[in-house]
C-alpha positions in Angstrom: 36.3 78.6 26.3 38.0 77.4 29.4 39.6 79.7 31.9 43.3 80.6 31.7 44.1 78.1 34.4 42.5 75.1 32.7 44.5 72.6 30.8 41.8 72.7 28.1 43.0 76.2 27.2 45.9 74.6 25.5 43.6 74.1 22.5 43.4 77.9 21.9 46.4 79.3 23.6 48.8 77.2 21.5 47.9 79.4 18.5 45.8 77.0 16.6 43.9 79.4 14.4 41.0 77.0 14.1 41.3 76.6 17.9 42.0 78.9 19.5 66.4 101.4 25.5 68.4 102.0 22.4 66.8 100.8 19.3 68.6 99.8 16.1 66.7 102.5 14.2 68.4 104.5 11.4 65.5 106.8 10.5 64.3 110.1 11.8 60.9 110.6 13.5 60.6 114.2 12.3 60.2 113.1 8.7 57.2 110.8 9.3 54.8 113.1 7.5 56.7 112.5 4.3 56.1 108.7 4.3 53.6 107.2 1.9 52.8 103.6 2.4 53.3 101.1 0.8 56.3 102.8 -0.9 59.7 102.0 0.5 60.3 103.7 3.8 63.3 104.9 5.7 61.3 105.8 8.8 58.1 104.5 10.4 55.9 105.2 13.3 52.3 105.2 12.3 50.0 105.5 9.4 46.3 105.5 8.7 44.4 103.2 6.4 40.7 102.9 5.9 40.0 104.3 9.3 42.8 102.3 11.0 45.7 103.8 12.8 49.0 102.0 13.5 50.9 103.1 16.6 54.5 102.5 17.1 56.6 102.5 20.2 59.0 104.9 18.5 56.5 107.8 18.9 53.1 108.5 20.3 52.3 110.5 17.2 49.9 109.5 14.5 51.3 109.5 11.0 49.8 112.2 8.8 50.1 110.3 5.6 47.5 107.8 4.4 47.8 105.1 1.9 45.3 103.7 -0.6 44.0 100.2 -0.7 46.1 97.5 -2.3 43.8 97.5 -5.3 44.3 101.3 -5.8 48.1 101.0 -5.5 48.5 98.1 -7.9 50.2 98.8 -11.2 47.6 98.0 -13.8 50.3 97.5 -16.4 52.2 94.9 -14.3 51.7 91.3 -15.1 49.6 89.3 -12.5 51.8 87.6 -10.0 51.6 83.8 -10.3 51.8 81.8 -7.1 53.2 78.3 -7.6 52.7 75.4 -5.2 55.7 73.1 -5.1 57.1 70.1 -3.2 60.5 70.0 -1.5 62.0 66.8 -0.3 63.4 67.3 3.2 65.1 64.3 4.8 62.8 61.9 2.9 59.6 63.9 3.7 57.5 65.8 1.2 57.1 69.4 2.2 54.6 71.7 0.4 55.6 75.3 -0.1 54.3 78.2 -2.2 56.5 80.6 -4.2 56.0 83.9 -6.1 58.3 86.7 -7.3 61.6 86.6 -9.1 63.5 89.6 -7.7 64.2 91.5 -4.5 64.9 90.3 -1.0 63.8 86.8 0.0 60.9 86.5 2.5 59.9 83.2 4.2 56.4 83.3 5.7 55.8 81.0 8.6 52.3 80.0 9.8 51.0 79.1 13.2 50.0 75.9 14.8 47.3 74.1 12.8 47.5 76.5 9.9 49.5 76.2 6.7 50.9 78.4 3.9 47.4 79.2 2.6 47.0 81.4 5.7 49.3 83.9 3.8 47.2 83.8 0.6 46.4 87.6 1.0 50.1 88.5 1.4 52.0 86.4 -1.1 50.8 88.1 -4.3 51.2 91.6 -2.9 54.7 91.1 -1.4 55.9 89.1 -4.5 55.7 92.3 -6.6 59.0 93.4 -5.1 60.3 90.3 -3.3 61.0 86.7 -3.7 58.3 85.2 -1.4 58.2 81.7 0.0 55.5 80.3 2.3 56.2 76.9 3.8 54.0 74.2 5.3 55.9 73.1 8.4 56.3 69.3 8.7 53.1 67.9 10.2 50.9 70.7 8.9 49.2 71.7 5.7 50.0 69.4 2.8 53.4 68.5 4.1 54.0 64.9 5.3 52.8 64.1 8.8 55.0 61.3 10.2 53.7 59.6 13.3 55.5 61.0 16.3 55.5 57.7 18.0 58.0 56.3 15.5 60.6 58.5 17.1 60.3 56.9 20.5 59.6 58.8 23.7 61.1 62.0 22.6 59.0 64.7 21.0 59.4 65.1 17.2 57.2 68.2 16.6 59.3 70.7 18.4 60.7 74.2 17.6 64.1 72.6 17.1 62.7 70.3 14.4 60.9 73.2 12.7 63.8 75.6 13.1 66.1 73.0 11.4 63.6 72.6 8.6 63.4 76.3 8.1 67.1 76.8 7.9 67.5 73.8 5.5 64.7 75.4 3.4 66.7 78.6 3.1 69.8 76.7 2.1 68.2 74.2 -0.3 65.3 76.2 -1.9 65.7 79.9 -1.2 69.5 79.6 -1.7 69.9 82.9 0.1 69.5 84.8 3.4 65.9 85.6 4.1 63.6 87.7 6.2 61.3 85.6 8.4 57.7 86.8 8.6 55.9 84.8 11.3 52.5 84.5 13.0 52.1 83.2 16.5 53.7 79.8 17.1 55.5 80.5 13.8 57.3 83.2 15.6 59.0 80.7 17.9 60.0 78.7 14.8 61.6 81.8 13.3 63.4 82.8 16.4 64.7 79.3 17.0 65.9 79.0 13.4 67.7 82.4 13.8 69.4 81.2 17.0 70.6 78.0 15.4 71.9 79.6 12.1 72.0 83.4 12.6 73.8 84.0 9.3 70.7 82.9 7.4 68.2 85.4 8.9 68.3 89.1 7.9 65.4 90.1 10.1 62.3 88.9 11.7 58.7 90.2 12.0 56.7 88.6 14.8 52.9 89.0 14.4 51.2 88.2 17.7 53.8 85.7 18.7 52.6 83.0 21.0 53.7 83.7 24.6 53.3 80.0 25.5 51.3 80.7 28.7 50.9 77.0 29.3 54.6 76.3 29.2 55.5 74.2 32.1 57.8 76.9 33.4 54.9 79.3 33.6 52.7 77.0 35.7 52.8 76.9 39.6 54.6 73.8 40.9 51.4 72.4 42.4 49.6 72.5 39.0 52.3 70.8 36.9 51.4 67.2 37.9 47.8 67.9 36.8 48.9 69.3 33.5 51.1 66.3 32.8 48.3 63.9 33.7 45.9 65.6 31.4 48.5 65.6 28.5 49.1 61.9 29.0 45.3 61.3 28.9 45.1 63.1 25.5 48.2 61.7 24.0 47.8 58.0 25.1 44.1 57.3 25.1 41.1 57.5 22.8 40.1 60.6 24.7 42.4 62.7 22.6 41.2 61.3 19.3 37.6 61.9 20.3 38.5 65.5 21.3 40.1 66.0 17.9 37.0 64.8 16.1 34.9 67.4 17.9 37.3 70.2 16.9 37.9 69.1 13.2 34.5 70.1 11.9 33.4 73.1 9.8 31.3 74.4 12.7 34.1 74.2 15.2 36.6 75.7 12.9 34.3 78.6 12.1 33.4 79.2 15.7 37.0 79.2 16.9 38.2 81.5 14.0 35.4 83.9 15.0 37.0 84.0 18.5 40.4 85.0 17.3 39.4 87.3 14.4 38.1 90.6 15.6 36.5 91.3 12.2 34.5 88.1 11.9 33.5 89.1 8.3 36.9 87.8 7.4 36.0 84.3 8.5 34.8 83.2 5.2 33.9 79.7 4.0 37.2 79.7 1.9 39.2 80.3 5.1 37.4 77.6 7.0 38.2 75.1 4.2 41.8 76.2 3.9 42.3 75.5 7.6 40.1 72.4 8.0 40.9 70.2 5.0 44.6 69.6 5.7 43.6 68.7 9.3 41.5 65.8 8.0 44.5 64.2 6.3 45.9 60.9 7.7 48.3 61.6 10.6 46.9 65.0 11.4 45.4 63.8 14.7 48.7 62.5 16.0 50.4 65.7 15.2 47.7 67.7 16.9 47.8 65.7 20.0 51.6 65.6 20.3 51.8 69.4 20.1 49.1 70.3 22.5 50.9 68.0 24.9 54.2 69.8 24.3 54.8 72.2 27.1 58.6 72.3 27.0 61.0 73.9 24.6 61.9 77.6 24.3 60.0 80.6 25.3 60.1 83.9 23.3 61.7 85.7 26.3 64.6 83.2 26.2 65.2 83.5 22.4 64.8 87.2 21.9 68.0 88.2 23.8 70.0 85.8 21.5 68.9 87.6 18.3 71.7 89.0 16.1 69.2 90.4 13.5 66.6 93.2 13.8 63.2 92.2 15.1 59.9 94.0 14.7 56.8 93.0 16.7 53.3 93.6 15.4 50.3 93.0 17.6 46.6 92.9 16.9 45.3 94.7 19.9 42.0 92.7 20.0 43.8 89.3 20.3 41.8 87.3 22.9 44.5 84.6 23.2 47.7 86.6 23.5 46.7 89.8 25.3 48.5 92.9 24.1 49.0 93.9 27.7 51.4 91.0 28.0 52.8 91.4 24.6 54.1 95.0 25.1 56.8 93.7 27.5 58.4 91.9 24.6 59.0 95.2 22.8 61.5 96.2 25.5 64.2 93.7 24.4 67.2 95.3 22.9 66.9 93.2 19.8 63.4 94.5 19.1 63.5 97.8 17.2 59.8 98.5 17.4 56.5 97.3 18.8 53.6 98.2 16.4 50.0 98.1 17.6 47.4 97.0 15.0 44.1 98.4 16.1 40.9 96.4 15.9 42.7 93.3 14.8 42.8 89.9 16.4 45.3 87.0 16.5 46.0 86.5 12.8 46.7 90.0 11.4 48.2 88.8 8.1 44.9 87.4 7.1 42.4 89.6 8.9 44.1 92.9 8.0 46.6 92.4 5.1 46.2 96.1 4.2 48.0 96.9 7.4 50.5 94.0 7.5 51.8 94.1 3.9 53.0 97.7 4.1 54.6 97.0 7.5 56.5 94.1 6.0 57.5 96.1 2.9 58.9 99.0 5.0 60.8 96.7 7.4 62.4 94.7 4.7 63.2 97.8 2.5 64.8 99.5 5.5 67.1 96.6 6.4 67.8 95.4 2.9 69.0 98.9 2.1 71.1 99.0 5.2 72.7 95.7 4.4 73.5 96.9 0.9 75.1 100.0 2.1 77.2 98.1 4.6 78.3 95.6 1.9 79.2 98.5 -0.4 81.3 100.2 2.3 83.1 97.0 3.0 
């Protein structure tokens, strides 16, 4: 891959999985040994699973309790969760989403750049046992419509404002309720942007390896900005970009790039390769791809986090080669972030590479804040 100063790094650093103080805590650290994951938790710092340890910024201690695999904890008498794929009409565009679960708090799962709702296939059935789970294909990705960005003139269409508006409208039209946003990488910017725009709709956010947007124009030296803009124009406005896309949108390239961002490469299966690749071969995908890798404006996570009115938890795969954890730790210091959880031996897409770690983390966060919201409502 290219060096961190090369414009070519935008392919991986944009979070394309097939490319590249006082905390708001209401629980007590001294009771951590009583916690059994994935049961509902009122406190959380660390736990052990199949040789993995999760560390939390709340405490340097290691949780004493361990939890069994999802298979072992499944209720054998419970009916199998059915995941349904549906279409939602949003402003005249067809949007694919997946849904499972009929009770409990609402969760909306938001994928990264180039991915789709299938990237949560290991999470939806588990979380749906006690939640109403929705996983959406952002417009331009997956099996949602991919309008040509050129029809909107010179302004960019595929922006965090567009996706944030889509997400909020989804909560109003489909979920019909407030929701917790569970986000991976670029999806984290979408979730934050949506929460800034309509804070009353978001009850809490989990950010898994949020994209730090290191190629954002604000993060480039002044003398490098003209070069970046020239390269982006070359990709967006000439056949060079389409040729570049063709070299990336192949099974071999997808597999190779996934193996870069997954620490456990055994999780890069043929099924995963096809889930990521096939929607990228649909008409219009190349234009979406080129527009977004040329989009170096918009919000940064450090600009959005201070505006959060809901609790935020950050989870970070410590072996992420694209978004280094050394940089990510700084984002755990924002007042809106209640905790920063390290996911050992995990890469850029924890929800797919290590669902046995991510699913209990989601369950504990949601249970904690859903219970808190219920107690506040009762008191009022």
